[in-house]
N, C-alpha and C positions, 0 to 999 in steps of 0.2 A: 907584383899580385894587384888588382883592381879593387881596392876598398868598398868604394865608392858602389859597386856591384855586389860585393858581399853585405853592404849596410844593407842594401836594399833588398838583398835576399833574407837577409836576417830581421827587416822589417817588417816587410808587405807580410810574409807568414805567418808572423805574429796577428797580426789585422785579420787573416784570413781563419786564424784559429778561434779566435774571440767570437765570431759571427757564428761559423757552427756550434760552439759552445754555449750561445745564447739562444740558439735556436730549438737545442736538445731540452735548454732547460723550461723553456715557455712549453714545449711539445709534453716534457713530463710531466709539467705542472697540469696542462688541460688533460692529460689522463689521467692524473690525481682525481681532479675534480671531476671529470665524468665519472669513474668509477667512484667517487663517494656518493654523486648524485643517483647512481645505477646502486648501489646497495641501499641507499635512504628512498629509493621507490619501490625496491625489492620488498623491504622492511616495510612499507605503508601497506603493498599491497596484499602482504603475508597477513596482516595484519585484518586486513578487509576481507581475504580471502577465509581466514579464521571464523570473523563473525560468518559468512555465513557455512562454514563449515560445522559449526557448533549446532546447526538447526538443520532438519531435513531438507537435503534438494536430492535433485535427481538423481545423483550419482549413489549415494547412500542410500536411497529408498530403493533402486533396482538390485542393492547389495542385499538387504535386510525384509526383501517384501517377503511378509508368508502370508497368503491369502486365508480366511478365516470364514468357517464355514457356518458358523452363529451368526457370524455380521452378513454374512451373504443372504441369507433366508431371512433376517429382519428387513432389510433392504427391498428384499424380492416382495416380499410381503405387504409393502406401500406402493407398488410400482416404481421405486426408485429410478429416474433417469437422470446420470451425469457422473461424478465422479466424487468418492468417497475414500477421504484419508484418517485414519486412525494412528495416533502415534501412545506410546506409553514410554515413560522415562527416554526419550529419542529413542526409542527405535520402535519401525513401522512395522504393526502388527494386523494390519489391513490396507488395501491400498487396490482400488479397482474403478474401472469406470462399467457405466451400465446402458443400457440403450443404445438409441441413434443421437449423434452430434447434428448429422442432416441423413433424416430417413428418406428424401427424395435422391439423395445420392446414393443411400445403402452403406454410410458412413458410421461406426459406432462409436461411443465415447471410450477412452481412455484414460492413461493416468496422463498424458499429457495435453489433453482437451483444456482447453483456455475458455472461460466466461466472463460474460460482465457480473462484476459483484455488487452496482449497485449502493446502497447506503453504508457497508462494510467499509466503503472507501473514508467516512467518517474519523475511523478511528486512525486512519493514517495523516487525515487533513491536521485533525486534533494534536498530533505528536508535531509536525514541525510547526503551527505555531508555539506549540508549549518549549521547543526548542528557541526560537527566537526570544521567549520571556525568559529561558535557560542564560541565553545569551546578552540578557539584560537591554535587547532591542525592542519590547515590548512589556507591557504589564495586563497583567489578569484582571486591572482594579482600571483599566483603560476604557473612557466609554467609548461606546461606538460612535458615537458622534466627532471622537476625535480623527476618524479616518472617513466618515461618510457624514459630515454634516447636514446634509438634506435629510433625513430620517427624522422621522415624527419622533419624541421621547427619547431620542437616541442616547440624550446626555445621564438618561436615569438607567439605561443597558450597559453593563458591562461585559468584557470579552468572555467572562467566568459564564455570566447569565447565559450567554449564548452557545458555549459547552456544553451547558448543563441543559439549555433549550428550555429555560426559565423566561425567557425574554419577554413573550407580549407578542414577539413578532411573528409574520406570516403572510403569507402570499398566495393568493386563489390559484393564480396561473402559472406558468413558466414559460420565458420565450419560445417559440418553435422555429425561428428562423434566422437567431443569431450565430454568427460563425466568429467571434472573439471573445475574451473574456472581457473587455469593457463594456461591449455591446451586452453581455448578460447580466455585469454586475449594475450597469447601468438603468437597465428596466427594473432589476428586482429593486433597484431604490427607489425608484420612481411609481413602481405596484406596491410597495409595500405596505402591511396593515399593522398596526399598532393598537392592542386591546389590554389597557392597564388591569383588567380583573384577571387576563393572565401571567400576569406579572408574578415571579414567584412560584408558578405553577407548572408543574414541568406538560409540557404537548410539542409531540414530536412535528418539526418543520424545519423542512430541509433549508429555509433560506438562513436559518441560523450557518450553515456549516457553504452555504454558498459566500455569504459575506466574508465569514471567517478566513476562505481563501483568497477573496480580495484583500484582508490585511496582510496578509500573507505576503501579496504583492506588492503593496504599498510599500510594506517596511524591508523589505529584499530590494525591491527594485527590479524584478525577475519575473516572469510567468510561474505559475503555480508549476505548470509541467516542467518548468527547467528545476526549479526547486524540488520536483516530487523526484525528478530524475536524478538530480547531485544526489541528497539527501536518503534516501531511499533505495531507488533502482539501480543506479550505480554502485553506491556504498555495498550493496547487500550482494551484489552480484546475480540479480533477478533475470531469466533469459524469458521469459515467457508472461511478459508484460508491460501493458503499454496502454496509451490513451484510443478510446473506440474510435476517435473520428478520425484517427490514422488507418485507415487499412483495416481496422479488426477482423472485416469477413475475408481479407486474403491471407489472412495466416496460417498457417499450415495444419496449425490443428484447430482453428476454429469454429463453434459450433451456430446454431439457429437453434433461435427461441421458438418455443411453442407453449401453447397453452390448449387444456383440456379443462371447458368450463362446465363440463358436465357435471352436478355431485355425485356420479358413482366414480368412485377413484379407482376403484376396480378394474374399467376399460382403458387400455393406453391406446390412443392415436394420435396420429400427426399432422391431422386435418388445418389445425389454425397454425399458423406461421406469423410470428409477431414481428413486427418492422421495427426499425428504430432511424429515423433519420438524422443526418449530421448536424443538425440544428438544434435537437432533443437530446444529443449526445453532449454539445458544449451546453447549453444551460445548465447541466447537472455538472456546473463547476464544484469539485471539492466533494461531491456529496455523491458520486455514481457516474463517472466519466473514463473510469478504466477496467480495465479487462486481469484478469490472472488465471495461472493456472493453480489447482491446489496446493502443489508444492512450494511455490511461492509467495502463495498467501500464509503458510502455515510458516515459513521464514521469517516471515515480517513480522505478524504476531508475537512470533516466540523471539524474535529478536527485539521487538518493544518490551517486551514481558521482561525480559534480563538487564535491562538497561543499556544497551547494544546503541541506540540512537537519539534517547536522551537519558539523563541520568536517573537513579531510580528514586532519589529525593521529587525529581522535577516528574518522575512518572506515579509517585504517590499523592499527588493534587490530582493526577487526573483519575483515577482508580479509588476516590474517597465511595468508600461503601458504606449505606445504612445498615444498622446492626439487624433490624427485623425484614428488610425486603430490600430489592435490589435496587439502585440505584444508577440512572443514567448521567453518565460524566463523561467526557473526551472520545465521545464516540461509540462505548460500550457501556454496556450493563454489567455492575458488580458487585459480586458479594463477598462473604467473608473470606474463602478459600478461591473463586472463580471468577472468570468474567468472558462474556457472550455478545453478539451483535448478529442481525443478521439484517438482508436485503432483499430489495425483492421489485421486478418489473419487466416488463417486453418481453414475457417469457421466461426470465431468469430469477433464478433463487438462490442466495447462499447464505449459508450458516456456521458460524465456529462457536465453540466452546472450549476454555483453556484453562488449566490450572495456572494460579499465580507464578509457579516459576517457569511456566514457557516452556516445559519438558513432556505433559501430557495433552492432548489434545483431540478433536474432533473437527474435521473440515468438511462438509457436504456441501457441494458446489451442482446447480442443477440449470439444464433446459429447458425443464419441460413442468410449467406453471399449471398444479393442480387446484381446482377452486377451492376443497376443503384439505390443503396442503398439509402432509405430516411433517413435512423435513424439519422442524423444531422439535417437534415430539422423535423422531428417530435418531436426532442428534444428541439428546439430552440424554436416549435411553444407552447410546453407544455410550457416551462417556461416562455415565454412570458406572456402566459393567469394566470398562478399561480404567477406571480412576478407583476405584477400589479391590480391583485384581492383586494378588498381589502376586 
């Protein structure tokens, strides 16, 4: 018998067996790690989806839609053109589109129509800033001069002053041709006005939120758009939200802005089309350069109110309310039990009002500006009816 041959046969197979075993161990380990990653991702995604599912989404709206003739008649009486959404305890009681999204093409508004929301965006910019404060990356007591040293009087103005629009800052004009955030911000810094007599006096001035958007960019090292998309749009799974300068008019459910400058609001006409250049959209950085659908807007504002984006303690700072009158802070007007905000421009008007729980509210989005606009009046009537209804 050839012992050398046998030795070789018994030795070599052992080495060959170890290699496959090692490979199998590696493969199994990789599979286990992969499965753990998948499970973590799925769990995280469920968490994110649950945040969205807790609110009114297009899916839940379709299932629970119940048109209300009373609300339809009220909106019709003031020639409302746009989309109206009314929610009671997270259940949709009215959701309809009225009028034309594009009169020339014969397209009508519906529940998927998207609108430019203008100053309503302030509420989201405030939350993005407050998230940085919550993470100890910024302080509400920071002077704006910390971020923009060139602003006259900036050492006397805090980020909280700007959130409440009690800074004394204003700007006569907005840049018309800027197509980058830096160009917009540099323009405002160079053209800003500081009035000491308006310090601690409320005065609506968008430049406050333009600059707060700039603070967000400086602290994060990212563009406002990237931060918004990460912390709000993608996190909540919004499907009909974006930035106006990124092809708003080419979106499937986009609308055209119209204006009726006649004092007779009983006449609806679509003769005066309102246009907005790319530069004008960029100039509204953080305070009016996004579009949304009614469902997406409700989802965002409800999620904010429920403490899904920032903690309820942080939110309380943004929603401080005067006992005797509405108080502007964090992009909204707060009362004891409700908060609301509105914005308009370029033929668009948006107004929402919600209770502090974020479960009952009214969203009105219009692409038809009327000189004596009834949108706030109607929204308040709708909210009062649904809020007190048992």
